[in-house]
C-alpha positions in Angstrom: 197.8 36.7 6.2 195.8 34.0 8.0 197.0 30.4 7.6 193.8 29.3 5.9 194.2 32.0 3.2 197.8 31.1 2.7 196.8 27.4 2.2 194.1 28.4 -0.3 196.5 30.5 -2.3 198.9 27.6 -2.4 196.1 25.3 -3.6 194.9 27.8 -6.2 198.3 28.5 -7.6 199.1 24.8 -7.8 195.8 23.9 -9.4 196.2 26.7 -11.9 199.4 25.1 -13.3 197.7 21.7 -13.6 194.7 23.3 -15.3 196.8 25.2 -17.8 198.7 22.1 -18.8 195.5 20.1 -19.0 194.0 22.5 -21.5 197.2 23.2 -23.5 197.3 19.4 -24.1 194.0 19.7 -25.8 194.7 22.8 -27.8 194.0 21.0 -31.1 190.8 19.2 -30.1 187.4 20.7 -30.9 185.8 19.7 -27.7 187.7 20.3 -24.5 187.5 17.8 -21.6 186.9 19.5 -18.2 189.6 19.4 -15.5 188.0 17.7 -12.5 189.5 18.1 -9.0 188.0 16.2 -6.1 188.2 16.8 -2.4 187.1 14.3 0.2 186.9 14.4 4.0 184.8 13.7 7.0 181.7 15.8 7.8 182.5 19.1 9.3 186.1 19.3 8.0 185.5 22.5 6.0 185.4 20.9 2.5 182.7 23.4 1.3 184.6 26.3 2.8 187.8 25.2 1.1 186.3 24.5 -2.2 184.3 27.7 -2.3 187.5 29.7 -1.5 189.4 27.7 -4.2 186.8 28.3 -6.8 186.8 32.1 -6.0 190.6 32.2 -6.2 190.7 30.4 -9.5 188.0 32.6 -11.0 189.3 35.9 -9.6 193.0 35.4 -9.9 193.4 33.1 -12.9 190.2 34.0 -14.8 189.1 30.4 -14.8 185.6 29.2 -15.5 185.4 27.1 -12.4 182.4 25.7 -10.6 181.9 23.7 -7.4 179.5 20.8 -7.0 179.0 18.5 -4.1 177.7 15.0 -3.8 175.0 16.6 -1.7 173.8 18.3 -4.8 173.2 15.0 -6.5 170.9 13.1 -4.1 167.7 11.7 -5.5 164.8 13.9 -4.7 162.7 13.1 -1.6 160.0 11.2 -3.5 162.6 9.0 -5.2 164.4 8.4 -1.9 161.1 7.2 -0.3 160.5 4.9 -3.3 164.0 3.5 -3.0 163.5 3.0 0.8 160.1 1.2 0.3 161.4 -1.0 -2.6 164.3 -2.1 -0.4 163.0 -2.5 3.1 165.6 -5.1 4.1 168.5 -3.0 2.8 169.6 -0.8 5.7 171.8 1.2 3.4 168.8 2.2 1.2 167.1 3.7 4.2 169.3 6.7 4.5 170.5 9.5 2.2 174.2 9.4 1.2 174.6 5.7 0.8 175.5 4.2 -2.6 172.4 4.1 -4.8 170.9 7.3 -3.3 172.4 9.7 -5.8 170.8 10.8 -9.1 173.3 9.3 -11.6 171.6 10.8 -14.6 171.9 14.3 -13.1 175.6 13.5 -12.2 176.4 12.6 -15.8 174.7 15.7 -17.3 
């Protein structure tokens, strides 16, 4: 078995235990709080590959209802990014996508 797959199986099995405990602790509550797992890393370090494989493993092997979202999915749309840039010409951080303030927080909360 390739090393990557071994690591993914280890992550999946470890997370499955945490997820089970998380939901068992809420067994009497009418609304279940989601289990959120975050992964960070530099660009090009296989975060998407790792999370996609982890989600597949949790869904296939443990019958979880797991999704994957990325901060890239939460950027303001192009028109709003342009408005932000024009409204803040002296703020170098507002000139580029990915900086604080360039994400759609309403979308993130939904």
